N, CA, C and O atoms as a DFTB+ gen file, in Angstrom:
620 C
 N C O
     1  1       0.837      -1.181       0.000
     2  2       0.000       0.000       0.000
     3  2       0.883       1.245       0.000
     4  3       1.813       1.350       0.799
     5  1       0.594       2.181      -0.889
     6  2       1.365       3.407      -1.011
     7  2       1.110       4.301       0.192
     8  3      -0.035       4.465       0.612
     9  1       2.154       4.871       0.740
    10  2       2.015       5.781       1.871
    11  2       1.412       7.081       1.365
    12  3       1.881       7.650       0.379
    13  1       0.376       7.545       2.039
    14  2      -0.275       8.783       1.652
    15  2       0.319       9.935       2.439
    16  3       0.875       9.749       3.522
    17  1       0.194      11.110       1.886
    18  2       0.636      12.310       2.578
    19  2      -0.599      13.110       2.958
    20  3      -1.604      13.095       2.247
    21  1      -0.519      13.793       4.061
    22  2      -1.624      14.608       4.520
    23  2      -1.109      15.977       4.912
    24  3       0.051      16.141       5.290
    25  1      -1.985      16.945       4.816
    26  2      -1.653      18.280       5.270
    27  2      -2.376      18.488       6.588
    28  3      -3.579      18.250       6.691
    29  1      -1.643      18.928       7.584
    30  2      -2.216      19.197       8.900
    31  2      -2.297      20.694       9.077
    32  3      -1.318      21.404       8.848
    33  1      -3.446      21.176       9.478
    34  2      -3.651      22.601       9.677
    35  2      -3.328      22.973      11.112
    36  3      -3.706      22.267      12.047
    37  1      -2.637      24.070      11.279
    38  2      -2.364      24.627      12.596
    39  2      -2.686      26.107      12.486
    40  3      -2.061      26.808      11.690
    41  1      -3.635      26.599      13.255
    42  2      -4.089      27.990      13.135
    43  2      -2.965      28.994      13.339
    44  3      -3.029      30.099      12.801
    45  1      -1.945      28.641      14.097
    46  2      -0.866      29.583      14.380
    47  2       0.260      29.542      13.358
    48  3       0.911      30.561      13.125
    49  1       0.503      28.393      12.745
    50  2       1.672      28.279      11.876
    51  2       1.349      27.875      10.447
    52  3       2.279      27.775       9.646
    53  1       0.125      27.641      10.077
    54  2      -0.202      27.316       8.706
    55  2      -0.374      25.838       8.453
    56  3      -0.927      25.120       9.286
    57  1       0.104      25.371       7.290
    58  2      -0.080      23.997       6.869
    59  2       1.265      23.311       6.719
    60  3       2.275      23.942       6.407
    61  1       1.257      21.995       6.951
    62  2       2.458      21.190       6.822
    63  2       2.117      19.934       6.048
    64  3       1.050      19.353       6.244
    65  1       2.999      19.517       5.185
    66  2       2.833      18.274       4.464
    67  2       3.667      17.226       5.194
    68  3       4.884      17.365       5.315
    69  1       3.001      16.170       5.682
    70  2       3.698      15.129       6.448
    71  2       3.298      13.761       5.906
    72  3       2.197      13.589       5.382
    73  1       4.191      12.799       6.036
    74  2       3.877      11.435       5.623
    75  2       2.987      10.792       6.674
    76  3       3.137      11.013       7.876
    77  1       2.058       9.991       6.177
    78  2       1.076       9.358       7.046
    79  2       1.713       8.469       8.117
    80  3       1.190       8.364       9.226
    81  1       2.836       7.833       7.789
    82  2       3.422       6.874       8.732
    83  2       3.993       7.514       9.994
    84  3       4.293       6.797      10.948
    85  1       4.155       8.836      10.034
    86  2       4.661       9.465      11.261
    87  2       3.547      10.107      12.095
    88  3       3.807      10.647      13.170
    89  1       2.321      10.046      11.602
    90  2       1.199      10.637      12.341
    91  2       0.829       9.776      13.548
    92  3       0.912       8.550      13.484
    93  1       0.426      10.408      14.640
    94  2      -0.073       9.649      15.792
    95  2      -1.350       8.885      15.421
    96  3      -2.089       9.285      14.521
    97  1      -1.585       7.811      16.112
    98  2      -2.739       6.942      15.845
    99  2      -4.053       7.717      15.894
   100  3      -4.930       7.482      15.063
   101  1      -4.208       8.631      16.846
   102  2      -5.469       9.375      16.966
   103  2      -5.745      10.202      15.711
   104  3      -6.894      10.311      15.283
   105  1      -4.722      10.774      15.131
   106  2      -4.922      11.569      13.915
   107  2      -5.245      10.652      12.737
   108  3      -6.120      10.971      11.931
   109  1      -4.555       9.524      12.628
   110  2      -4.859       8.564      11.560
   111  2      -6.304       8.083      11.662
   112  3      -7.004       7.976      10.655
   113  1      -6.739       7.796      12.875
   114  2      -8.114       7.328      13.057
   115  2      -9.118       8.434      12.761
   116  3     -10.202       8.161      12.245
   117  1      -8.777       9.669      13.077
   118  2      -9.655      10.795      12.755
   119  2      -9.819      10.909      11.243
   120  3     -10.926      11.123      10.750
   121  1      -8.729      10.767      10.518
   122  2      -8.786      10.791       9.057
   123  2      -9.680       9.661       8.557
   124  3     -10.506       9.860       7.666
   125  1      -9.509       8.484       9.131
   126  2     -10.315       7.313       8.733
   127  2     -11.802       7.562       9.006
   128  3     -12.645       7.235       8.171
   129  1     -12.127       8.136      10.164
   130  2     -13.530       8.440      10.488
   131  2     -14.096       9.400       9.447
   132  3     -15.195       9.179       8.938
   133  1     -13.359      10.462       9.126
   134  2     -13.835      11.427       8.133
   135  2     -14.038      10.769       6.773
   136  3     -15.015      11.066       6.085
   137  1     -13.128       9.875       6.375
   138  2     -13.273       9.164       5.103
   139  2     -14.495       8.248       5.118
   140  3     -15.227       8.173       4.131
   141  1     -14.715       7.557       6.222
   142  2     -15.877       6.669       6.326
   143  2     -17.173       7.463       6.184
   144  3     -18.096       7.027       5.496
   145  1     -17.244       8.609       6.823
   146  2     -18.444       9.443       6.744
   147  2     -18.656       9.978       5.333
   148  3     -19.781       9.999       4.835
   149  1     -17.585      10.407       4.697
   150  2     -17.668      10.967       3.347
   151  2     -18.094       9.916       2.327
   152  3     -18.854      10.216       1.406
   153  1     -17.608       8.685       2.486
   154  2     -17.917       7.602       1.546
   155  2     -19.218       6.879       1.865
   156  3     -19.650       6.027       1.088
   157  1     -19.846       7.196       2.978
   158  2     -21.079       6.530       3.355
   159  2     -20.869       5.164       3.984
   160  3     -21.813       4.381       4.088
   161  1     -19.637       4.863       4.409
   162  2     -19.350       3.586       5.061
   163  2     -19.882       3.558       6.492
   164  3     -20.009       2.494       7.098
   165  1     -20.192       4.736       7.023
   166  2     -20.812       4.858       8.346
   167  2     -21.870       5.947       8.235
   168  3     -21.683       6.940       7.532
   169  1     -22.977       5.750       8.934
   170  2     -24.070       6.715       8.854
   171  2     -23.938       7.843       9.860
   172  3     -24.453       8.940       9.640
   173  1     -23.251       7.581      10.962
   174  2     -23.118       8.596      12.008
   175  2     -21.670       8.660      12.493
   176  3     -20.882       7.738      12.283
   177  1     -21.349       9.758      13.139
   178  2     -20.022       9.894      13.737
   179  2     -19.808       8.793      14.764
   180  3     -18.743       8.177      14.812
   181  1     -20.817       8.548      15.582
   182  2     -20.689       7.514      16.621
   183  2     -20.386       6.142      16.015
   184  3     -19.571       5.391      16.550
   185  1     -21.032       5.823      14.917
   186  2     -20.794       4.534      14.252
   187  2     -19.351       4.456      13.734
   188  3     -18.684       3.436      13.907
   189  1     -18.878       5.517      13.107
   190  2     -17.514       5.534      12.571
   191  2     -16.477       5.488      13.689
   192  3     -15.461       4.803      13.573
   193  1     -16.733       6.210      14.756
   194  2     -15.810       6.214      15.904
   195  2     -15.727       4.824      16.516
   196  3     -14.641       4.345      16.843
   197  1     -16.878       4.181      16.669
   198  2     -16.891       2.827      17.244
   199  2     -16.127       1.844      16.354
   200  3     -15.432       0.961      16.856
   201  1     -16.253       1.996      15.048
   202  2     -15.570       1.103      14.114
   203  2     -14.053       1.249      14.204
   204  3     -13.323       0.261      14.133
   205  1     -13.586       2.485      14.361
   206  2     -12.136       2.732      14.379
   207  2     -11.527       2.582      15.774
   208  3     -10.314       2.426      15.910
   209  1     -12.369       2.630      16.806
   210  2     -11.840       2.555      18.165
   211  2     -11.308       3.879      18.675
   212  3     -10.560       3.905      19.653
   213  1     -11.673       4.971      18.041
   214  2     -11.235       6.309      18.438
   215  2     -12.186       6.868      19.490
   216  3     -13.390       6.617      19.431
   217  1     -11.665       7.610      20.436
   218  2     -12.546       8.236      21.435
   219  2     -13.217       9.460      20.821
   220  3     -12.680      10.097      19.916
   221  1     -14.412       9.773      21.339
   222  2     -15.136      10.950      20.844
   223  2     -14.338      12.219      21.066
   224  3     -14.300      13.089      20.196
   225  1     -13.707      12.335      22.210
   226  2     -12.954      13.559      22.513
   227  2     -11.785      13.741      21.551
   228  3     -11.507      14.864      21.131
   229  1     -11.096      12.662      21.196
   230  2      -9.981      12.758      20.246
   231  2     -10.506      13.152      18.871
   232  3      -9.902      13.976      18.186
   233  1     -11.631      12.564      18.467
   234  2     -12.188      12.907      17.159
   235  2     -12.528      14.397      17.097
   236  3     -12.141      15.080      16.149
   237  1     -13.243      14.900      18.090
   238  2     -13.647      16.298      18.061
   239  2     -12.456      17.243      18.226
   240  3     -12.516      18.392      17.788
   241  1     -11.393      16.777      18.843
   242  2     -10.184      17.590      18.980
   243  2      -9.523      17.814      17.619
   244  3      -9.050      18.916      17.341
   245  1      -9.481      16.769      16.754
   246  2      -8.739      16.834      15.502
   247  2      -9.576      16.995      14.237
   248  3      -9.028      17.318      13.184
   249  1     -10.882      16.779      14.312
   250  2     -11.699      16.658      13.099
   251  2     -11.624      17.850      12.145
   252  3     -11.710      17.663      10.932
   253  1     -11.468      19.046      12.654
   254  2     -11.438      20.226      11.788
   255  2     -10.021      20.685      11.436
   256  3      -9.838      21.702      10.768
   257  1      -9.034      19.934      11.888
   258  2      -7.652      20.369      11.684
   259  2      -6.827      19.437      10.823
   260  3      -5.670      19.739      10.531
   261  1      -7.381      18.323      10.412
   262  2      -6.622      17.372       9.619
   263  2      -7.491      16.886       8.461
   264  3      -8.661      16.547       8.635
   265  1      -6.877      16.863       7.260
   266  2      -7.609      16.428       6.083
   267  2      -6.612      15.966       5.036
   268  3      -5.444      16.353       5.083
   269  1      -7.054      15.145       4.091
   270  2      -6.145      14.622       3.064
   271  2      -5.598      15.725       2.167
   272  3      -6.194      16.794       2.033
   273  1      -4.465      15.445       1.563
   274  2      -3.788      16.381       0.677
   275  2      -4.712      16.917      -0.410
   276  3      -4.720      18.118      -0.677
   277  1      -5.490      16.040      -1.038
   278  2      -6.307      16.474      -2.168
   279  2      -7.345      17.503      -1.767
   280  3      -7.729      18.327      -2.597
   281  1      -7.818      17.489      -0.520
   282  2      -8.796      18.493      -0.107
   283  2      -8.176      19.869      -0.005
   284  3      -8.856      20.874      -0.212
   285  1      -6.894      19.929       0.311
   286  2      -6.205      21.213       0.372
   287  2      -5.982      21.779      -1.019
   288  3      -5.696      22.967      -1.164
   289  1      -6.108      20.952      -2.039
   290  2      -5.855      21.405      -3.401
   291  2      -7.133      21.736      -4.166
   292  3      -7.063      22.108      -5.337
   293  1      -8.297      21.610      -3.533
   294  2      -9.546      21.932      -4.219
   295  2      -9.585      23.416      -4.552
   296  3      -9.159      24.251      -3.754
   297  1     -10.097      23.740      -5.734
   298  2     -10.241      25.117      -6.187
   299  2      -8.930      25.880      -6.136
   300  3      -8.893      27.049      -5.752
   301  1      -7.873      25.221      -6.518
   302  2      -6.549      25.823      -6.485
   303  2      -5.876      25.664      -7.835
   304  3      -6.345      24.941      -8.714
   305  1      -4.765      26.364      -7.966
   306  2      -3.876      26.162      -9.101
   307  2      -2.703      25.358      -8.576
   308  3      -2.060      25.744      -7.600
   309  1      -2.427      24.239      -9.227
   310  2      -1.377      23.333      -8.791
   311  2      -0.351      23.212      -9.915
   312  3      -0.709      23.027     -11.078
   313  1       0.927      23.320      -9.555
   314  2       2.012      23.126     -10.518
   315  2       2.614      21.752     -10.324
   316  3       2.957      21.359      -9.209
   317  1       2.740      21.023     -11.426
   318  2       3.254      19.657     -11.405
   319  2       4.479      19.581     -12.296
   320  3       4.452      20.038     -13.438
   321  1       5.550      19.005     -11.778
   322  2       6.763      18.784     -12.562
   323  2       6.827      17.316     -12.950
   324  3       6.646      16.434     -12.111
   325  1       7.087      17.060     -14.229
   326  2       7.183      15.691     -14.733
   327  2       8.491      15.517     -15.492
   328  3       8.943      16.435     -16.176
   329  1       9.090      14.358     -15.373
   330  2      10.222      13.976     -16.203
   331  2       9.688      12.899     -17.140
   332  3       9.269      11.828     -16.700
   333  1       9.709      13.197     -18.444
   334  2       9.093      12.320     -19.433
   335  2      10.140      11.769     -20.397
   336  3      11.122      12.438     -20.720
   337  1       9.911      10.544     -20.848
   338  2      10.730       9.992     -21.921
   339  2      10.490      10.840     -23.164
   340  3       9.365      11.268     -23.422
   341  1      11.533      11.078     -23.920
   342  2      11.413      11.846     -25.158
   343  2      10.952      10.902     -26.276
   344  3      11.738      10.465     -27.116
   345  1       9.647      10.607     -26.252
   346  2       9.014       9.727     -27.233
   347  2       7.701      10.361     -27.669
   348  3       7.058      11.083     -26.907
   349  1       7.321      10.079     -28.901
   350  2       6.062      10.603     -29.426
   351  2       4.888      10.146     -28.563
   352  3       4.785       8.972     -28.209
   353  1       4.009      11.086     -28.231
   354  2       2.758      10.748     -27.572
   355  2       2.767      10.767     -26.058
   356  3       1.694      10.731     -25.455
   357  1       3.928      10.823     -25.408
   358  2       3.947      10.772     -23.944
   359  2       3.284      12.017     -23.363
   360  3       2.375      11.904     -22.540
   361  1       3.722      13.190     -23.774
   362  2       3.116      14.425     -23.273
   363  2       1.642      14.499     -23.661
   364  3       0.809      14.941     -22.869
   365  1       1.324      14.073     -24.863
   366  2      -0.069      14.060     -25.323
   367  2      -0.938      13.181     -24.420
   368  3      -2.054      13.567     -24.074
   369  1      -0.438      12.014     -24.041
   370  2      -1.194      11.128     -23.137
   371  2      -1.425      11.795     -21.780
   372  3      -2.517      11.702     -21.219
   373  1      -0.403      12.465     -21.255
   374  2      -0.533      13.166     -19.978
   375  2      -1.609      14.244     -20.077
   376  3      -2.474      14.348     -19.207
   377  1      -1.550      15.035     -21.131
   378  2      -2.525      16.120     -21.327
   379  2      -3.935      15.560     -21.487
   380  3      -4.887      16.117     -20.941
   381  1      -4.077      14.470     -22.226
   382  2      -5.402      13.863     -22.421
   383  2      -6.002      13.373     -21.103
   384  3      -7.204      13.521     -20.881
   385  1      -5.185      12.794     -20.232
   386  2      -5.687      12.328     -18.932
   387  2      -6.133      13.506     -18.095
   388  3      -7.209      13.472     -17.497
   389  1      -5.322      14.544     -18.043
   390  2      -5.681      15.738     -17.268
   391  2      -6.980      16.332     -17.794
   392  3      -7.868      16.688     -17.020
   393  1      -7.083      16.435     -19.099
   394  2      -8.275      17.002     -19.723
   395  2      -9.509      16.130     -19.490
   396  3     -10.597      16.646     -19.236
   397  1      -9.340      14.816     -19.577
   398  2     -10.489      13.918     -19.418
   399  2     -11.066      13.964     -18.003
   400  3     -12.234      13.635     -17.799
   401  1     -10.253      14.372     -17.026
   402  2     -10.742      14.500     -15.647
   403  2     -11.145      15.935     -15.321
   404  3     -11.319      16.289     -14.154
   405  1     -11.292      16.756     -16.359
   406  2     -11.830      18.116     -16.267
   407  2     -10.958      19.086     -15.486
   408  3     -11.462      20.060     -14.926
   409  1      -9.666      18.833     -15.442
   410  2      -8.751      19.842     -14.909
   411  2      -8.452      20.804     -16.048
   412  3      -8.353      20.393     -17.205
   413  1      -8.310      22.063     -15.727
   414  2      -8.035      23.073     -16.731
   415  2      -6.532      23.332     -16.764
   416  3      -5.964      23.791     -15.773
   417  1      -5.885      23.046     -17.883
   418  2      -4.454      23.287     -18.017
   419  2      -4.244      24.760     -18.328
   420  3      -4.743      25.277     -19.328
   421  1      -3.496      25.430     -17.454
   422  2      -3.245      26.856     -17.621
   423  2      -1.940      27.123     -18.353
   424  3      -1.881      27.990     -19.226
   425  1      -0.881      26.376     -17.998
   426  2       0.409      26.554     -18.664
   427  2       1.085      25.203     -18.873
   428  3       0.888      24.259     -18.109
   429  1       1.890      25.144     -19.937
   430  2       2.743      23.987     -20.199
   431  2       4.123      24.535     -20.542
   432  3       4.273      25.307     -21.490
   433  1       5.118      24.138     -19.778
   434  2       6.499      24.523     -20.060
   435  2       7.315      23.256     -20.216
   436  3       7.377      22.425     -19.310
   437  1       7.946      23.117     -21.387
   438  2       8.753      21.930     -21.647
   439  2      10.167      22.366     -21.964
   440  3      10.392      23.236     -22.806
   441  1      11.126      21.744     -21.273
   442  2      12.528      21.982     -21.570
   443  2      12.979      21.137     -22.742
   444  3      12.289      20.209     -23.165
   445  1      14.138      21.469     -23.253
   446  2      14.702      20.674     -24.343
   447  2      15.046      19.284     -23.830
   448  3      15.537      19.144     -22.710
   449  1      14.797      18.257     -24.630
   450  2      15.137      16.901     -24.199
   451  2      16.651      16.724     -24.073
   452  3      17.409      17.092     -24.970
   453  1      17.063      16.168     -22.970
   454  2      18.467      15.858     -22.727
   455  2      18.573      14.402     -22.328
   456  3      17.858      13.952     -21.433
   457  1      19.447      13.663     -22.973
   458  2      19.665      12.249     -22.681
   459  2      18.368      11.448     -22.730
   460  3      18.154      10.543     -21.923
   461  1      17.507      11.790     -23.684
   462  2      16.274      11.042     -23.890
   463  2      15.146      11.370     -22.927
   464  3      14.130      10.676     -22.900
   465  1      15.320      12.434     -22.130
   466  2      14.290      12.816     -21.149
   467  2      13.971      14.302     -21.318
   468  3      14.838      15.091     -21.691
   469  1      12.723      14.674     -21.042
   470  2      12.311      16.068     -21.108
   471  2      11.599      16.439     -19.817
   472  3      10.753      15.692     -19.325
   473  1      11.948      17.592     -19.278
   474  2      11.289      18.102     -18.080
   475  2      10.101      18.957     -18.509
   476  3      10.245      19.855     -19.338
   477  1       8.929      18.677     -17.944
   478  2       7.711      19.412     -18.266
   479  2       7.086      19.894     -16.965
   480  3       6.958      19.136     -16.003
   481  1       6.701      21.158     -16.951
   482  2       5.971      21.698     -15.803
   483  2       4.595      22.138     -16.293
   484  3       4.475      22.907     -17.247
   485  1       3.568      21.639     -15.628
   486  2       2.184      21.975     -15.958
   487  2       1.558      22.715     -14.788
   488  3       1.767      22.348     -13.631
   489  1       0.796      23.748     -15.083
   490  2      -0.031      24.399     -14.073
   491  2      -1.477      24.078     -14.412
   492  3      -1.941      24.336     -15.523
   493  1      -2.183      23.514     -13.442
   494  2      -3.579      23.137     -13.692
   495  2      -4.486      23.757     -12.640
   496  3      -4.094      23.962     -11.491
   497  1      -5.691      24.045     -13.061
   498  2      -6.721      24.550     -12.166
   499  2      -7.598      23.361     -11.776
   500  3      -8.074      22.635     -12.648
   501  1      -7.815      23.156     -10.481
   502  2      -8.481      21.950      -9.999
   503  2      -9.964      22.135      -9.716
   504  3     -10.626      21.186      -9.296
   505  1     -10.498      23.316      -9.931
   506  2     -11.866      23.639      -9.512
   507  2     -12.935      22.697     -10.039
   508  3     -13.826      22.310      -9.283
   509  1     -12.880      22.318     -11.296
   510  2     -13.946      21.506     -11.899
   511  2     -13.559      20.055     -12.108
   512  3     -14.193      19.356     -12.899
   513  1     -12.531      19.590     -11.416
   514  2     -12.058      18.225     -11.633
   515  2     -13.108      17.197     -11.229
   516  3     -13.832      17.366     -10.248
   517  1     -13.165      16.132     -12.014
   518  2     -14.112      15.049     -11.756
   519  2     -13.617      14.134     -10.640
   520  3     -14.413      13.431     -10.018
   521  1     -12.305      14.136     -10.380
   522  2     -11.713      13.301      -9.334
   523  2     -10.841      14.187      -8.461
   524  3     -10.603      15.348      -8.795
   525  1     -10.361      13.647      -7.342
   526  2      -9.490      14.453      -6.496
   527  2      -8.074      14.459      -7.067
   528  3      -7.720      13.617      -7.892
   529  1      -7.277      15.415      -6.618
   530  2      -5.928      15.591      -7.155
   531  2      -5.062      14.357      -6.940
   532  3      -4.304      13.977      -7.832
   533  1      -5.158      13.732      -5.789
   534  2      -4.349      12.548      -5.505
   535  2      -4.642      11.433      -6.516
   536  3      -3.722      10.752      -6.969
   537  1      -5.906      11.247      -6.866
   538  2      -6.277      10.226      -7.854
   539  2      -5.738      10.588      -9.238
   540  3      -5.283       9.712      -9.973
   541  1      -5.788      11.872      -9.596
   542  2      -5.234      12.299     -10.878
   543  2      -3.732      12.036     -10.928
   544  3      -3.224      11.537     -11.932
   545  1      -3.025      12.365      -9.861
   546  2      -1.583      12.131      -9.818
   547  2      -1.269      10.640      -9.943
   548  3      -0.312      10.261     -10.619
   549  1      -2.062       9.805      -9.303
   550  2      -1.870       8.355      -9.408
   551  2      -2.042       7.887     -10.855
   552  3      -1.289       7.035     -11.328
   553  1      -3.034       8.445     -11.558
   554  2      -3.253       8.084     -12.957
   555  2      -2.069       8.512     -13.827
   556  3      -1.671       7.788     -14.739
   557  1      -1.518       9.669     -13.548
   558  2      -0.405      10.175     -14.341
   559  2       0.880       9.388     -14.094
   560  3       1.686       9.207     -15.007
   561  1       1.072       8.921     -12.862
   562  2       2.294       8.179     -12.522
   563  2       2.442       6.883     -13.314
   564  3       3.561       6.424     -13.547
   565  1       1.331       6.295     -13.728
   566  2       1.392       5.009     -14.422
   567  2       1.375       5.141     -15.944
   568  3       1.380       4.135     -16.653
   569  1       1.355       6.377     -16.450
   570  2       1.420       6.577     -17.902
   571  2       2.790       6.127     -18.391
   572  3       3.814       6.487     -17.811
   573  1       2.800       5.343     -19.456
   574  2       4.064       4.881     -20.016
   575  2       4.883       6.078     -20.482
   576  3       4.415       6.893     -21.277
   577  1       6.098       6.174     -19.981
   578  2       6.979       7.277     -20.334
   579  2       7.095       8.337     -19.266
   580  3       7.951       9.216     -19.365
   581  1       6.252       8.280     -18.237
   582  2       6.378       9.211     -17.110
   583  2       7.368       8.602     -16.134
   584  3       7.099       7.559     -15.539
   585  1       8.504       9.247     -15.971
   586  2       9.573       8.726     -15.110
   587  2       9.536       9.303     -13.707
   588  3       9.922       8.638     -12.746
   589  1       9.072      10.546     -13.588
   590  2       9.007      11.182     -12.276
   591  2       7.874      12.204     -12.308
   592  3       7.617      12.829     -13.337
   593  1       7.214      12.363     -11.194
   594  2       6.124      13.329     -11.079
   595  2       6.111      13.858      -9.666
   596  3       6.185      13.080      -8.715
   597  1       6.016      15.182      -9.507
   598  2       5.880      15.751      -8.178
   599  2       5.138      17.068      -8.247
   600  3       5.226      17.799      -9.233
   601  1       4.410      17.358      -7.191
   602  2       3.734      18.651      -7.049
   603  2       4.791      19.628      -6.564
   604  3       5.439      19.399      -5.542
   605  1       4.962      20.720      -7.302
   606  2       5.994      21.686      -6.931
   607  2       5.433      22.963      -6.346
   608  3       6.190      23.786      -5.831
   609  1       4.124      23.148      -6.412
   610  2       3.550      24.353      -5.821
   611  2       2.043      24.392      -5.953
   612  3       1.441      23.695      -6.769
   613  1       1.450      25.246      -5.108
   614  2       0.008      25.479      -5.130
   615  2      -0.246      26.951      -4.907
   616  3       0.496      27.617      -4.185
   617  1      -1.291      27.456      -5.523
   618  2      -1.679      28.856      -5.313
   619  2      -3.147      28.913      -4.964
   620  3      -3.689      29.997      -4.746
């Protein structure tokens, strides 16, 4: 299972991107409760809390301060850096996937290919996307010819 990243909100210091494996159990369970409620796997908070074994007080302490990475990227402009094989159709496939999920491509910057690889930076608007950003990134990672992909910024 791929390790997910989450952004934790702190009213005094802003947002932090952290790997899921270093989060305390209470925060992981809070995330799980929120996911269960969103997906309809539980009908009530009490049902979801009982399923995860989280205390009510811990849930209410963290529920408004922790959320998955993709929720922080809703209605935003996200810049993605890709390292692509210098082959016909690779960039086209990437653009088609982004377009098919209703992300709006704002800019495309491609460097000259060096040693059979080309660096491409895309800026996309996520407001009308049919899927969340994390799912889109997962789809792009498996495109043949995509060697590296990372989010380099958000606005």
